[in-house]
C-alpha positions in Angstrom: -10.9 -21.5 -26.4 -13.2 -20.1 -29.4 -12.9 -23.0 -32.0 -12.1 -21.9 -35.4 -12.9 -24.1 -38.3 -10.2 -23.5 -41.4 -11.9 -24.7 -44.9 -9.9 -25.4 -47.9 -9.9 -28.0 -51.0 -13.6 -27.4 -52.7 -15.2 -28.4 -55.8 -13.8 -25.5 -58.4 -10.5 -25.5 -60.5 -8.8 -23.7 -57.2 -8.5 -26.6 -55.4 -5.0 -26.9 -54.9 -4.2 -23.8 -54.3 -6.5 -23.4 -51.2 -4.9 -25.9 -50.3 -1.9 -24.4 -50.0 -3.2 -20.8 -48.7 -4.6 -23.0 -45.9 -1.0 -24.1 -45.1 0.0 -20.9 -44.6 -2.7 -20.2 -42.5 -1.6 -23.3 -40.2 2.0 -22.1 -39.9 0.8 -18.6 -38.7 -2.1 -19.3 -36.6 -2.4 -18.2 -33.3 -3.4 -21.2 -31.1 -2.9 -19.6 -27.7 -5.9 -17.7 -28.7 -8.1 -19.9 -31.0 -8.7 -24.3 -30.9 -7.9 -24.4 -34.9 -10.4 -27.2 -37.0 -8.8 -28.1 -40.2 -12.1 -28.9 -42.5 -10.9 -30.3 -46.2 -14.5 -30.5 -48.8 -13.3 -33.1 -50.9 -14.0 -32.7 -54.5 -14.1 -35.9 -55.7 -17.2 -36.7 -53.5 -18.4 -32.8 -52.5 -18.3 -33.8 -49.1 -16.6 -32.5 -46.2 -14.5 -33.6 -43.4 -12.4 -33.3 -40.6 -9.0 -33.6 -40.6 -5.9 -33.6 -38.1 -3.3 -32.9 -40.1 -3.3 -30.9 -43.6 0.0 -32.7 -44.2 -1.9 -35.5 -44.7 -5.1 -35.2 -46.4 -6.5 -38.2 -46.5 -10.5 -38.6 -46.2 -12.3 -41.6 -44.4 -16.2 -42.4 -43.5 -15.0 -41.8 -40.1 -14.1 -38.3 -40.7 -17.0 -37.1 -42.5 -18.5 -33.7 -41.4 -22.3 -33.4 -42.0 -23.2 -30.0 -42.4 -26.1 -30.1 -40.1 -23.3 -31.0 -37.6 -20.9 -27.8 -37.9 -22.6 -25.5 -35.6 -21.8 -28.2 -33.0 -18.1 -28.3 -34.7 -16.9 -24.9 -34.6 -17.8 -21.1 -34.1 -16.5 -19.0 -36.8 -15.4 -20.7 -40.3 -12.3 -19.3 -41.9 -12.4 -19.5 -45.7 -9.7 -20.2 -47.5 -11.9 -21.6 -50.9 -10.6 -19.9 -53.9 -12.6 -20.1 -57.1 -15.6 -21.1 -58.1 -18.2 -22.8 -55.1 -16.1 -21.7 -52.7 -16.0 -17.7 -53.2 -19.3 -17.0 -55.3 -21.6 -17.4 -52.3 -22.3 -21.2 -52.4 -20.2 -22.0 -49.6 -21.7 -18.7 -47.9 -25.2 -19.6 -48.3 -24.6 -22.9 -46.8 -23.1 -21.0 -43.3 -26.3 -18.7 -43.7 -28.6 -21.5 -43.7 -27.2 -22.7 -40.7 -26.5 -19.6 -38.7 -22.9 -20.2 -38.0 -20.3 -16.7 -38.3 -17.9 -16.5 -41.1 -15.1 -14.6 -42.6 -15.3 -12.7 -45.8 -17.4 -11.4 -48.0 -21.8 -12.6 -47.2 -23.5 -14.3 -50.3 -24.3 -11.2 -52.4 -21.3 -9.6 -52.3 -19.3 -12.9 -53.3 -21.3 -13.2 -56.1 -21.4 -10.1 -57.9 -17.3 -10.2 -57.7 -17.1 -13.7 -58.7 -19.1 -13.4 -61.8 -17.1 -11.2 -64.6 -19.7 -10.5 -66.5 -22.0 -9.5 -63.6 -19.2 -7.4 -61.9 -18.2 -5.5 -65.6 -21.7 -4.2 -66.2 -22.3 -3.0 -62.1 -19.2 -1.3 -62.8 -20.2 0.6 -65.9 -23.6 1.3 -64.3 -21.6 2.7 -61.6 -19.3 5.0 -64.1 -15.9 3.8 -62.6 -13.2 3.2 -65.8 -12.5 -0.4 -67.0 -11.2 -2.1 -70.3 -13.9 -3.0 -73.5 -15.3 -6.0 -73.0 -17.9 -8.1 -74.5 -20.1 -11.1 -73.1 -20.7 -14.6 -74.6 -23.2 -16.6 -72.8 -23.5 -20.2 -74.3 -26.5 -20.6 -72.1 -28.6 -18.1 -73.4 -27.4 -16.0 -76.1 -28.8 -18.1 -80.0 -25.8 -19.4 -82.1 -26.9 -16.2 -84.2 -26.7 -13.7 -81.5 -23.0 -15.0 -80.5 -21.8 -14.9 -84.1 -23.3 -11.3 -84.2 -21.3 -10.2 -81.2 -18.0 -12.0 -82.4 -18.1 -10.0 -85.5 -18.7 -6.9 -83.6 -15.8 -7.8 -81.4 -13.8 -8.1 -84.6 -15.0 -5.0 -86.0 -14.7 -2.9 -82.8 -12.1 -4.2 -80.1 -8.4 -3.6 -80.7 -6.4 -6.5 -80.1 -5.3 -7.8 -78.1 -8.3 -9.9 -76.2 -8.4 -12.0 -72.9 -10.8 -14.2 -73.4 -12.0 -15.6 -69.8 -14.2 -17.8 -67.8 -16.9 -15.4 -66.2 -16.9 -17.5 -63.3 -13.4 -18.6 -62.2 -10.4 -17.4 -60.5 -6.5 -17.8 -60.5 -6.2 -16.9 -64.3 -7.9 -20.5 -65.3 -8.9 -21.1 -68.6 -8.2 -17.7 -69.5 -6.1 -16.9 -73.0 -4.3 -13.3 -73.8 -5.6 -13.7 -78.1 -2.9 -11.7 -80.2 -4.5 -12.7 -83.6 -8.2 -13.5 -84.3 -7.0 -17.0 -86.2 -6.4 -18.0 -82.1 -9.7 -16.6 -80.8 -12.0 -19.9 -81.2 -9.0 -22.1 -79.3 -9.2 -18.9 -76.4 -13.1 -19.5 -76.7 -13.5 -23.7 -76.5 -10.3 -23.2 -73.8 -12.6 -20.8 -71.3 -16.0 -22.8 -72.3 -14.4 -25.7 -70.0 -15.0 -23.6 -67.0 -17.5 -21.9 -67.5 -20.5 -21.1 -70.3 -20.6 -17.7 -69.9 -17.4 -15.8 -71.4 -16.2 -12.6 -71.4 -13.6 -11.2 -73.9 -11.8 -7.9 -72.8 -9.6 -5.2 -74.4 -5.9 -6.0 -74.0 -3.5 -2.9 -72.6 0.1 -3.0 -73.9 1.8 -3.5 -70.6 0.0 -1.6 -68.1 1.3 -1.4 -64.5 -0.5 -4.0 -62.3 -1.4 -2.4 -59.4 -3.3 -4.4 -56.3 -4.7 -3.0 -53.3 -5.7 -5.1 -49.8 -8.6 -4.1 -48.2 -9.9 -5.0 -44.4 -12.5 -4.2 -42.8 -16.4 -3.8 -42.3 -17.6 -0.6 -41.4 -14.0 1.2 -40.4 -11.7 0.1 -43.7 -7.7 -0.6 -43.5 -6.8 0.1 -47.1 -3.1 -0.5 -47.8 -0.6 1.3 -49.8 -0.6 0.2 -54.0 1.2 -2.4 -54.6 2.9 -3.3 -58.5 3.0 -6.8 -60.1 5.9 -6.4 -62.0 5.3 -9.5 -64.4 7.9 -11.6 -66.1 6.4 -11.8 -69.4 3.4 -9.9 -70.5 0.5 -12.7 -68.9 0.4 -13.3 -65.4 -1.0 -17.4 -65.7 -1.7 -19.9 -63.5 1.8 -21.4 -63.8 3.1 -17.5 -62.5 1.1 -17.0 -59.8 1.4 -20.6 -57.8 4.4 -22.1 -59.3 7.1 -20.9 -60.8 6.7 -17.5 -58.9 8.4 -15.3 -61.5 6.7 -11.7 -61.0 7.9 -9.6 -58.7 5.8 -7.5 -56.0 7.2 -4.2 -55.1 5.4 -2.8 -52.4 5.0 0.8 -52.7 4.0 0.4 -56.2 6.4 3.0 -58.6 3.4 5.3 -59.1 2.6 8.9 -58.3 1.0 9.9 -55.2 -1.9 11.2 -56.8 -2.0 8.0 -58.7 -1.7 6.2 -55.2 -4.6 8.6 -53.5 -6.7 7.5 -56.6 -6.8 3.9 -56.6 -7.0 3.7 -53.1 -10.5 5.8 -53.6 -11.9 4.0 -55.9 -10.7 0.6 -53.7 -13.0 2.0 -51.1 -15.8 2.7 -53.5 -15.6 -0.5 -55.0 -15.8 -2.4 -51.9 -19.0 -0.6 -50.3 -20.2 -0.8 -53.9 -20.1 -4.7 -54.4 -21.6 -5.4 -50.5 -17.7 -6.7 -49.5 -17.2 -7.7 -45.8 -14.1 -8.6 -44.3 -11.3 -9.0 -46.3 -10.6 -8.4 -50.6 -7.8 -7.8 -52.8 -9.1 -5.4 -55.6 -6.8 -4.9 -58.9 -6.1 -2.5 -61.2 -3.9 -1.4 -64.1 -2.7 1.8 -65.4 -2.3 2.6 -68.7 -0.9 6.2 -69.9 -1.7 7.5 -66.7 -5.2 6.4 -66.8 -6.2 3.9 -63.8 -8.7 0.8 -65.1 -10.5 -1.3 -62.2 -10.4 -5.0 -63.5 -11.4 -7.2 -60.6 -12.2 -7.9 -56.4 -11.3 -11.0 -55.0 -13.6 -11.6 -52.1 -11.1 -14.8 -51.0 -7.7 -13.3 -52.2 -4.7 -16.3 -51.8 -2.6 -16.8 -48.8 0.4 -18.4 -50.7 3.7 -17.7 -49.5 3.8 -15.1 -53.0 0.6 -13.5 -52.4 -0.3 -10.4 -52.9 -2.9 -9.6 -50.2 -1.0 -10.9 -46.8 2.2 -9.2 -48.4 0.1 -5.9 -48.8 -1.2 -5.9 -45.5 1.9 -7.0 -43.7 2.8 -3.7 -45.2 0.5 -1.9 -42.8 1.9 -3.2 -40.3 0.0 -6.0 -39.1 2.2 -9.5 -38.9 0.2 -12.6 -40.5 -0.6 -13.5 -37.2 -2.6 -10.9 -36.6 -4.0 -10.2 -39.8 -5.5 -13.5 -39.6 -6.8 -12.8 -36.0 -8.4 -9.7 -37.9 -9.9 -11.7 -40.1 -11.7 -13.8 -37.5 -12.6 -10.5 -35.8 -14.6 -9.6 -38.3 -16.2 -12.4 -38.9 -20.2 -12.7 -38.3 
């Protein structure tokens, strides 16, 4: 029986979400087809541990799993390591170096989609519509350059703005800015998570549309789903604790819009060298479609859109996990 290692936890600010996703995988895993091995990436010491029970996460010296022993322990890595270090190509590079099969995007695709600034620049060069944005890089730009960019933003970019860490997910470190006076506070919060920030134009009450994509060469693309928010900003608390947002599948959009969003999803998936699976997010505003981001390791919690969208295509949760494993290489 093939051994599948479920990686969860991680060093970034989404380690808690990762554990919730992993628990859902454990609950829906096909134990008749595969043997499941739990590998916890401990945020405290940065080491990997082989666990017996996901409900009792207690790493010990005896349970430590060294990177050089990965290939002796399992055959395929199934990643639920959301966010920085687990979703940006770093963990993927470890598997590449050890010549281990793993599920999901490769190193390049993971890195391109994780860095919002690079992602947006590539979208721009490919003429894919997105909201207006500016990039602040506190390690590469001087104080004078940053001051000039901020001055330009104030002159040219209508409020509201969203201030985001370039390399973060799950809405961690993001602030909606309605008043210029709140900009400095938003920048300081985002800087706690990354030295590179993106400031982008906010749209007033757009439809938030999400699409699930599964595949390597041949793609299964879900019908677009709509995320109806309880308030105007979908933050971390709403995503993973309060659960107040409602998922509507299929999205309440017309046929032409749905077809165009699916076409753009396929184009972006291939453009960013995505593999395995991903969730692609859009805004629909005043009849125009804006691509927002690609999540290369989307959430697998009870309220996550990716599994819900894929189940709408006819796949059960268990079959979805099996398919992701089969797509690993």
